[in-house]
N, C-alpha and C positions, 0 to 999 in steps of 0.2 A: 658251341652248339652246331650240330650238323643240320643243314637246311635241306628238307626234302619236299616233295609235292604235298605231303601230309602235314607240314608245318602250318600251324594256325596263323591266320593273318594278324591276330592280336600279338602273338609271340613274334612274328616277323616284324611288325611295326616297332615293337620295343627293342629288339635285338639288332636288327639290320637297318631298317628305314631311318630311325632316329639317329643312329650312329653315322649314317651316310650323309645326312643333311646338316649344313652349317647354319647357325642362327635360326633354327626351327623354333617357333613360338609354342609355348605350352597350349595356347588356344587352338593352334593348328593340330597338334597331337590329339587334343580332346575332340575336335571335329572329326578327325579320321577314326578315332575310337567309336564315336557315335555312328559313323557310316558302317563300320564293321559290325556293330550290334544290329543295325537295321538289316544288313545283308544276312546276318545269322538268323534273324526272325523269319526272313524269307526262306532260307534253306532249312530251318528248323534244326540247326546244329551249328557248331563253330565252323566258319568258313576257313578253307585252307588255300594254299598257293594253287592247288589244282583247280580251285573254283574261279580263278582269274582267267576267264575265257569269254568270248563275245556272246555266245548263246546264253550262258548263265547270267551274265551281267544285264543283257538286254531283257531277259525274262524278269529279273529283279526290278528293273526300271519300270516295266509295264505294271507289275504288281504294286510297286511303291507309288506310282502315279495315281492309283485309285484311292490313295490315302492322303497325299500331300500335294502341294503346288509343284508345278514343273520346275521352278527354280530350285526347290529343295531336292528333287530327283536329280537334277543336273549337278548339284553340289556333291551328292553321294557318288555319282558317276565319275566326277573329277577325282575324288579321293581314291576310288578303286582303281582307276586308270593310273594314278600316280604310284600306287603300290605295285601294280602290274609292270610298269616301266622299270622300276628299280629291280624287281625280280628278274626281268628279262636282261637288263644291263649286267647283272651279277651272275647270270647263267643259272638262276635258281628255278627257271621254268623253260620248257621247250617251246611254249606257245608264245609267239611274238604278239605284243599288244596290237590290237586292231582298232580301226576307227569305229566308234560307236556313236550313232546319231544322238543328238541332244533331245531331251523331252520337250515337247511343245508346251509353251506356257498357256494354260487355260485360264480364261477370265470367267468367273461365275457370272451368270446373267442376272442383272439386277431386276427385281420385280418392277412391273410397269409403273406402280405408284411412286417408286423411288425415282425413276426416270422422269416422270411428270413433275415431281417436286423439284428436281434439279433444274428442269427447264423453266419452271416458274421463278425460282431463285435467280437464275441467270437473266431472265427477261426483266425482272424487277430491278436488278442491278443496273440495267441499261435504261431504266426509267420507262419501260414499255408496259403496256397493258397485256396481260396474258389472255389470249382468246378463250372463250368458254369451251370450245371444242378440245383444246389442249388439256383442260381440266377434267374432261370426261374420261373416266377410267376405262371405257370401252374403246376409246380412240387408239388406233394403231399408230405407233411412232416409228 
């Protein structure tokens, strides 16, 4: 199979990437397939080797971060960069892999009532009385 910039990443994974890796687990291949499918949803078409570039991957990460946790975005980033590195090493792309910043891990803010409940449980565990002010839902913590 001749590899060009228009070769799909799925095809590239199956024909080049898997052949290049020793002891590659089936679960790893499945994870990379899932990353390619997520990238395809963003592009609204099958991604190709030509889509392995900093601008497109960074845009994908921003789009995907609106839907999932930062750790999930970073896993997809890692998979796409792995494909890109192999494509570069085998001279299947002219664009060298670039450093792409990791997505920040965002923690959803807990409702105030949950924070107060956790404080009460923590204080009770220490055998302490929870002040009335801490139980007041209007109190800022």
